[in-house]
N, C-alpha and C positions, 0 to 999 in steps of 0.2 A: 551473397553479401558483398559489400564494397565499403570503402572508406567513407565515413560520414553517414552511414545508414542507421536506422533504428530497427534492431532485431525484436520483433513483436511476437511473443508467445505467452501462453497462459502460465499461471503459477505452477511450479513443479514440472514444467515442460523440458527443462534442461538448457535454458538460455545461457547460463554461466559457462557450462562446459562447451557449448557451441561457440561462444565468443572466444574462449581460450583456444579452441581448435582453429578458428579463423586466424588468430594471432600467430599460432604455431606454424600454420601453412604459409602465411604472408612472410614469415622470416626464414623460409627455406626448408622447413621440416615437412615430413609427410606422416600421416597417421595410419595408413594401410599400404604397406607395412610401416611400422614406426621407425623413422630415421631422425637423426638429430638436426636441430636448426643450425644455420650458418650465420655467425655474427649477429645474433638477435638484438633488436632494439630494447632499450629499457622499457619495462612494463609498469604502468601505473593503473591501479584499479580504484576507482572512486565509487564507494558504495555507502550503504547506511551504517551508522555507528553500531547498530545491533549485529549486522552481518559481518562487519569488521571484527568485532569482539568475539563473536561466536566461533570464528575459525572456519566458517562454511566454505570460503574460497580456497582454503588450504587443501581440503579434500578433493575439490575439482582439479586443482593444480597438480596433484600427485599423479594423475593419469598421464601427464606430459612431462613428468620429472622436473617440475618447476617448484621453486620454493623461495621465499624471501630470506631464508636463513643463509647467511654467508658461509657458514661452516659446512652446509650440506649441499649447496647448489653445484651443478655440473657445468653451468655456463657463466661466463665472465660478464654479467650484466646485472642491472639493478631491478628488483621487483618491490614495489611499494603498494600496500593496501591501506587505504585511509578513507575517512568519512567525508560526506559532502560538506560538513561544517568546516573542514580544513582545506577545501579546494583552493582557496586563495594562496596557499603555500606553494602551489605548483604552476603559477601563471608564467614563470620564467623558464620552465622546462622546454627543451627543444629536441627535435629529432627522436622522439620516443613514441610509444604506442599507449593510448589511453582507452580503457574500458569503463564507461560510465554506466553503473548498475542502478536499477530502480530509478529510471529517468526523472530527474528533478529540475530540468531546465525549462521551466515555464515562467512567463512573465518577463520582467527585465530588471531583476534585482541583482544582488551581489553574486549569487551563485551563477546566474546566467552570464554576467559580464566576465567573470573568471573563466567560465567555460569557453566563451568566444575568444578570449586571448589564447587559451591553450590550443584551441582548434586551428588557429592560424599557423602554428609551427609544429604540429604533430599529426600523426594518424590517429583516428579515433572511431569508435562505434558506441552506440547507446543500446542498452538492454531495457525492455519495458514490457510489462503485462498490460498496462493501460497508457498508451502513448499520448493521447490527447483527445479532448472532446470538441474542440473548435479550432479554427484556423490560427488564432492567437497562440495557442499552445505549441504550434509548430513553427512559429516565427523565429525563435532562437536557432533552431536547426536549419531553417532555410538560410538565415544570415551566415551561420557557420559554414555552410556549403557554398557560399558565394553567390547565391541567387539574388540577394539584396545586400546593399552596402551597410545598412543599419536599420534601426526601428523606424526612423522618420521616413525612409524611402518605402518601407513596407506599408506603413499606415497611410501614407499619401496615395499609394497606388490601389489599396484594397479596402480601406475603412471609411465608412460614412458615419459621422458622429451625430448624435441627437442634438438638435438646436435648443431644446427646452430643458435639458438636464443641467443641474447645478455643478456636476462633475463630468469629466470626459466619459461618455457612455456610447459604445458602438451600437448603432441602430441596425446596420446591415453591412455585408461584405460585397464588394464588386470584383470583377475579374476572377470569379470562382473557378472557371475552367482551368486557368493556369495554376491556381492554388491546388486544385484536385490533382492535376498532373504532377506537380512537385511533390505532393504528399505521397502519391503512388511511387515516385522515384526514391524517396528516402525510406519508406516503410518496406521492410522485408518480413513477410509473414512466415511464421515458423509452424506449419501444420504438424500435428502429431496425433497419433491414435490414442485418445484418452481411454485408459483401461476401465474407468468408472463413469457412471452417469450421475449427475447431481440432481437430487429431488429437493426442492425448496417448498416448505409448507408454512403458511401463516397460522399462528395460534393466537386467537383473539382473546384478550383479557379485558377486564372492566377497569374503571377508574372513577374517582369521586368527582362527579360532574359539578356538584354544588361548590366544592372547594375550588375547582378549576375556574368556574364562572366568577366566584368571589375574588379570586386572585387577579383575574384579567380586568375586573371592574375597579377594584380598589387600589391595585398596585402597592399593597402594603405587606411588609414583612412582620408577621405577628410574633415570630420568635424573638426578633430584635426590637420589636415595637417601633419601627421606623419605616419611612417610605422606601420602595425599591427604586434605585436611582438609575439603573442602566438596563439595556436590553438583555445582555448576557445573564445577569442575575435573575431577571424575570423568566427567561427561558429555562434556566436551571431549575427554578422552583416549579414551573409548569411540568417539566419532565419528571421531577421528583414525585409529584402527585400521581403520575402515571406509573412510574417504575416501582414505587413503594407499595402499590396496591397489593393486597393479600392474594388476589386471584392470580397474580403473576408467579408468586412463589408456589402456589398450588399447581399451576400449569407445569412448572419445572419438575416438581415432585412426580407428577403424572407421567411426564416423559421419561424420567429416570426409572420408574417402575417397569417400563417396557424396554429401555436401553440402558444397561447398567455400566456403560463406559462412555462418559460424556466429556467433551470439551465445551466449556461455557464461557462466552465472551461477554464482558460488561464494560460500563464506562466509569462509574463512580464508586467511591468507597462504601457509601451506604448500601449500595446493591450487594457488594461483597459481604457485608455483615448480615444482610437479610438472607442471602443464600447459605451462609455458614450456619445460620440458626435453624435451617430446615432439617427435620429429622429424616435423614435418608437411610438410617439403620446403623447398627454398631459395627458392622463388618465393611463399611465403606471408607475408603481412603480419600481424603480431600487435600489437594495440593494447590498452590497458588503461584502465579507468575504475574508480578506487578511491581510497582515502585518500592514496595516494602519488603517483599520476599521473592526469591527466585528458587522455588523448590524444584528438585528433579521430578521429571514426569513419572507418575505412579503407574506406568504401563504394565508392570509385572503383576499387579494385583487383579483379582477376579472382578472386583467392583471398585470403580474409582470415578472421581470428578476432578477435572483440572480447570480451575478458575483463572481465566486469563483476561487481564485488562488490555484494551485495544492498543493503547500507546506503547505498552511494554512488550506485547507479544503477537502483533499482527503479522510479523515477518521473521525470517532468519531461524526458524525451527520448523520441524514437521513431525507428524505422527501418523503411522500406518497401522496402529494397533486398535483403532476404532473407526467406525463408519458413520458416527453421529456427532453433530455439532449443534449447539443451541446458542442463539443470540438473545441473551436476556434483555438487552436493550440495543437500539440501533445507534450507530455512530453517524456523525454528520458527514463524514468523508466517504464518498463512493469508493475511492481507491483503497482506503483502509479496510472497508468491508470486503472488497474483492480479494485483498491480500489475506485477510483472516480466513476466508473460505478456502483458500489454497493450502492451509496447514494440513488438511487431511486428504486433499486431492493431489496425489503425487503419482508419478509414473510407476512407482514400485508398490502401490497399494494393492493388497490382495482382494479387495472388495470390488464387486461389479456395480454396486449402487451405493451412493453416499446420501445420507439424509441430513438436511439442514432445517431446523425449527426456528422460526422468527417469532418471538413473543411481541405482540403489539396490542394497542388499544385504539379505539376510534375517536380519540381526542383530536382537536384541530392540529395541534403541533405534531403529533405522531403521524397523522395522515399526510401532512405536508413534508415531513422527513421522508416518508415512504415514497411520495411522488418524486421528490428530488433524486433519491437513489435509483428509482426506476428509470429516470431520464439520464442516468449516469452523470449526475451533477452533485455538488456539495450543497448541503442545506444552508441557507442564509438567514440568520436570526433577524436582522434588521428588516429584510424584505417581508418576513413572516409577520412581524409585529405591525408593520405599516398596513 
């Protein structure tokens, strides 16, 4: 590891504690045997709001006798744990150490510009399970490391734009040998012996083909008796035809009959209501993690189902009490699907094999979502409709 690197490891591999160990050693401490740091720099951890609020970082800090609590700490320095939404508050901090968790510096928006300002005056590392899918994703890190002055220099040197597109669209990259060399320089792979093997199985369900064709042809909302005005609304209704099909609920019931401790991920509230109306039996505990409820995990019961909405629970918690997860519907985001898979894939899991069931149908939109995720990309609604 080195200043300005991306520590790349799978979900549950221990990136957080490894990043803290690097900070600890860089500030004069040793971990074997454990000795104290000498005049440590202030530590700022920029993470997701979910991980900030859950206190997950506090547990990892305890291994190094670190705490943001002024009354308990043994060092005379500052420790701040905050979310990416508040990164702009720290652009004037200097001579400190930053750990950027769940790498969010892609594109050239507000977060990236704040990150670049922080990188100029501080030591920093990034932690990520999914660091980037193309060269543009690495551009902010390359600029922060001083390989390029700014975005203009990077794009002028490496990007060829399409002449026929109405908006700036990169047609190809040039100078890729240098880009690959720089990417190898900033990426630090964190290999670890995964105690469990993931087994992913597609469970194919049916859908109402006539309703799907009618909706695509007419673009009419029969519930509101008005035309569908935008792409997002059309895709939402196409997915509802797929996800609300009775065969999907039957498939989940069949999986539960064989695996009676399930974590089920879903997207929309109507899916939640469908699942809750399935007769799983009187002795089954059903708990929820979503924007409406945050039930404690029912892991002490013999039969349970934990219903988790992607946005609310794809990160910052884990469960080693089951070996089975069901994706009732697919999310548009590859990274979110990857993070969700990691909730049961932890270094401490007692299972040697983990089972993942993906409920799908062969509708055009579902097949395109599947293709995008298989290519480690996010699904694009506008491109699909075109």
